[in-house]
N, C-alpha and C positions, 0 to 999 in steps of 0.2 A: 563510592561503592555501589550506589544505586543510580549512577549517572545514566545508565541505559534504559531505565524503566519506562520512560515515555517517548523516547526518541525514535522508536522503531517505525512510526508511521510517516517518517520523512521520505526523501526521494528513494525510489525503488519500491515503495509500498503504496503509492497512490494507484488504485486499481483502474486500469484502462482496459478491462475485459468484462464489461457489464452487459454485453449483448452477443449471443452466439451468431446472430445475423450480421451485426456490424463488425464483429471481430474479423470476419472474412473480408471486410472492406476497409481495413486499416483503422477501425473504430471511429470512422467519420460519422457525422450526424447533425452538425450544427446547422446545415442548410438543406437537410433532407426531411421530407414529410414521412415520419416513421410511425404514425398512429400513436398507440399508447407508449411506445418506447421513446418517443420524443420527450417525455417527461424527464428523462435522464439527460439527454443530449442538448435539447433546447425546448423548453415547455411551449414555446409559441408554435412549434410544428404540429402539435396535436390538434390545433384549431382547424387544420385542413383534413382531418379524419372524415371519411365518407361512410363510416359504419356506425350502427347504433351502439354496438359494444365491441371492444377489441381487447383481447388478452394476449400477452406474451410472457414467456418465462424462459430463463436461460440458466444453465448450470455449467460451470467451467472448472477444469482441473489444471492447476499450475504445478508442473513437475520441474522444480528449479534446482540447480546445482551451483554451488559457489566453490571457488578454488583460491587458496592463499599460498603463496610461495614465500617461505621464511627461512633465511639462512641456507638457501639452496635446497630446502626440502619442501615438497608440495603436500598440502593438506586439503581435504575435500569434505564438504558438508554431507550429512546423512539426513536429508530432509524427508518428511512426509508431505503429501500433496496438500496444497492450499485449494480451497473450493469456493471462490466468490460466486454469488448468485444474484439473480434479479427476478422480480415479478412485477408486471405492470397491468393495470386494469383501467381502461378509459371508456367513457360512454358519452353519448350526445345528449345535451340538454335542449339546445336549439341547433339549427343549421350552422349558426355562427358562434356557438358557445359550447365548449366541451369541458369535462371535468374528469378527474381520475385520481388514482392513488398508486404509488410506486414504492417498492421495497427493494433495497439493494445494499451492497457492501462496498463502500467507497474506498476504504483502506483495509489492508490485511497483509499478514506475512506469516511465514512459518520457516524458521531457519534453525539448524542444529549443527554446530561446529564440533560437537562431541565434548566430553567432559575434560579431557586431558590434552587438548591441542595447545600449542605454545601461546595462543592468544586467549586462553581461558579466563584470565583475570579481566579481560574486557568483555567477553561474551562466550557463553557455552551454548545456550539455546534461547530461542524467543518465539512466542506465539502471540500474535496480535489479531484481534477481531474487532471490527466496527460495523455497525448496522445503521441504515437510514430509512426512515419512513417519511414519505413525501406526498402529501395531498396537493393537488395541482388544479389550476383553472387556466383555460386557454381561450382566447377571444379573437375571432377573425373580424377585424375592424372593417376591412373592405375585401373584395375578392382576391386581392393580392397582398395585403398587409395583415399581420397578426402579431399578438403579444401573448405572453404567458407568464405565470408565476407559481412557484411551489414553495411550501414551507418545509424545510428540512429539520427533522427531529433525529438526532444522531447520538448513539451511545456505543459503548464498547468495553473491552477488557484486555489486559496484558498479563502474560505469564512469562517471566524471564529468569534464567539461571546464569550465574557468573561465578568464577572463582574468587575467593577472598585472599588467599595466599598461595604462593607457588612452592613446589617441592624443594627447589634448590635453596631457597631462603631458610626453610625449616631444617634441611639437612645440614646447613652451615651452623645453625644454632645447636643442633644435636651433637655435631662433632665437637663443638666447644664445651658444651655442658655435660655431655655423656660420651666421652671418647671411647669408653669400653663397649658401647652399643654399635653393632654392625648394621642395624636396620636403617635403610634410607628410602625416602619417597621417590627420588629420581624425578621423572616427568609426571608423576601422579599429583594431582591437585589435592592437598590435604583437607581443605574446607571450602565450601561453596555457600552461596546465598540464593534463595529463591525470592523473587519479588512479584507479588500478585496483587492486582488492583482492578477495580471496576470504575469506569468513568461515568460521571453523571450525565444526564441528557443535555446536549448542547443544541442550540437553535440557530438556524441560518435560513437563507433564502436562495432559491435557484430561479433566476428570471431570464427572459429572453425575448427577442423580436425576430421576425422573419418577413422577407419581402420577395415576392415573385416579380422580378423585373420584366421578364417575358415568359412565354410558355417553356422556354429552354433554360433560362438562367434564373437561379434563386440565390439569395444571400441571407445570412443569418448571423446573430450574435447572442451569446448567453454568458451569464456570470453566476458562479456559485460563490457565496460569501464565505468569509473566514469564520471559523468556529473555534472556540477554546475548549479543548477537552480537559476536564479536571478530575483527577483522582483525589478524593477527599480523605480516604483512610485505607491506603494500601497496606498490605501485610508483608513483612520481611521474615523469612525463616532460614535459619542457619543449619547446615548439615555437615557431618564429618565423614571422611572416607573410611575410617576404621577407628578402633579404640585408642590406638597410639596417638592419632591426630587429635582425638577428642580430649585425651588427658593433657596433651601439650597446649592446646589452643582454647579449650572451653572457657577458661577464666577470662580470656581477653575478648573472645568473639561472641559469647552468649549474651552480651549486652544488646546485641542487635536482633537476637532471636525473638520472634513474636512482637517486634516493634512496629508501630504504625507510622506511615509517612504520607505526605500530600505532595502533589506535583501537578503541573499543567503544561500543555503545549498547544500550539495552534494547528488546526487543520486549515491550511492556508486558502485564501481566495484563488479562484481559477477563472480566467477570462478566455472564452472561445470565440473565434471568428471563422466563418466558413462560407464556401461558395459551392454550388453544384451546377452541372451543365449536362443537358441531354442533346447531344449532337444528332441522334436519331432516336426513334421511339423506344427501341429495345436497349439502348445503352445509356447508363448514367455514370457520370464522373463526379467526384467530390474531393475537396481539399479543406482541411481544418488547420488552423493555427491555435495552439493552446499555450497560454502563458500562466504559469503557476507562480504566485507571489511569495516565494520561499524567503524573501528578505525579511518577512515578519518573524522568522525563526532566528532570533538573535542569541538567545541563551536558554538553558534548561535549568530551572530552579527546583530543587528537591529538598523538602524540609521534614524532619521527623517531628512528630507531635509531642514527644517528651522533651522537656527542657534539658534533661540529663544528656540527650543525644544531639544537642545543638552543634557541638563541634564536628559532627558528621554530616551536617547539611552541605548540599552541593549547589554551586552557582557556576554552571558550565557554559563556556563560550561556544557558540555555534556559528553565528554570522553567515548564514546561507545566502546565496544570491538567487535572484529570480531566474527561472529556467523555462525553456520552450520545448514543446513537443509538436512535431510536424506529422500530419496525417494525410495520406493519399489513398483513394479508393476508387474502384470501378465495379459496376454490376452490369451483367448482360443477360437479358431474358432469352435464353436459348429456345425455349418453348413456352407455351402458356402455363405450363406446370413446373418448369425448372429454370431457376436463376443461378448463374455462376458469378463468383466474386473473387477479387484479388485486391490486396492492399499493402501498405507499407507505413510503419511508424518509425520516427527517429526521436528518441527521448534523451534529452541532454540533462546532465547532472548539476545540482546546485551546491554541493558541499565542497569544503576545502580539504585538500589532501593532507594538511598538517593538523587537522582535527577530524580524524577519520576512524570511526569505530566499526568493527566488523559485523555488528548487528544490523548495520545498514550499508552493505557493500555496494553502494551506488556508483554508477558510471554511465557514460553515454552508451545507448543501446540502439541497435538496428533490429527492427522487428517486421519481417515480411509475413504475409498471411494469405490464406485462400479459404474459400467456402462455397456453400451452395444452399439453396432452399428448394424443397420439393413439396408440391401440393397434391397429395393423393386424392383429395376431394376438394370441393369448391372452397369451403370455409376453413380448412385446416392446412397449416404450413409446418413442415419439419425442417429445422435449420441446423446445419453442421458447419464447423469452421476449425481451422488449425492455424496457430500463430507460433512462430519461432522467435525466441529472444536471443540475440547474440551481443553480449557485452564487449565493448572495445578494450576493456582492461583499465586498471588504475594502478600505476607503478609508484613505488616509494611513498605509499600512503602511511602516515604515522599517527599515533595517538599516545599521549602521555598520561600517566596515572601514578598515584602515590602508593608505595609499598607500605602496607599496614604495620608490618613488623619493624622495619628499619626506618620508616619515615622518609625514605629517599624517593625522588621522582624518577620513574623509569619510562622509557619510550619503546613502544612496539611498532616496528616498521615492516611492511610486507607488500607484495604485489598481488593484486586481486583480479579475478575474472569471474563472470557469472554467465549462465546460459539457462534457458528454460524451454520446455515443450508445453504448449497450451492448447489442448483440444476443448471444444465447446459444443454443447448440445442444447438446442432450443426448440420451443414449440409455440405456435401462434394460432389463435382461434378468433374468428370475428363473424358477425352477422348483422 
């Protein structure tokens, strides 16, 4: 029943929109010298910063839509916008030593399938938020080689709603127990549960190295370590659609109301390799290969704190596989004040189609982007970008669950598609 509580930060919710500037360039950055923004992409890049102080901030809106086709009928999410953001402040200590602090949202989602769609017993809605504060130091060992390291302090919260029983099961019981009653729930979900929890602070590291092979070629590598996000005392709340449902089900389901649970899941490690090339002074090309170690996500364990609720504990198989994201980007300095950008991401999915929950409708996605930066005055930059996400679809994806009333195992199978419009606005200031 609480299987979905912590799994929403898996594939599809690792945020690759942490810079308005780099969003327009396919979110590349492992082998680019991005001043304070390098703290996110590759901490070693900040060592090449030639400013005393550099600040950048980005705000992104993710307008995503999910579709599920079930038994020939199409259902669509009713999502509000997700708003990942980042702020980065870097400063020079010495010519070869830089330091800074970064704040960003590495994971997040906001999905609403509505209360009474056919997959409501798997998921109705979910909102996930995570935040990272990262102090960073970057050292230029030689004129061409640098290293950097940041300490990631990450925390977050999850708010999830899912149905507990379906209307058809209750209607069948009512027909047997109260044949004189004409009231039926039909497609209405009689009872739902809300799962709300706050994860304790998890600690990880973001480390990297960068090497300028020539004035035209640069290579880089970075690694963000795995972190375990733990909810130590999440709260479950049961609600009923009307008084009829409450009278029928309260004695069976209220045992879960106001119950506390604990759970944990990994924010997996991520390895980035990148190269950049300047064929001419005004043109920069970049390519990144991102490997996410999702194989660490083997199962999801959820345990209620009350011994009375031990039978409701969940040990759910996940068995994700490692996945790659491919990044390509280009930037052209059209004038001394205007830069134009274009990019492409290809994000592959790690989950299995036979263990597929609609709170994470992940699939391979194609993501083209474009953007620009304009500098109205010397030290100020305004950055704009637009990214489009086109999911390639996931057909015959299924998930099994146990009916609380009958005890039988049921399977929900559907075809899924996702898409998203992602505009970003950023600002940069340095001197």
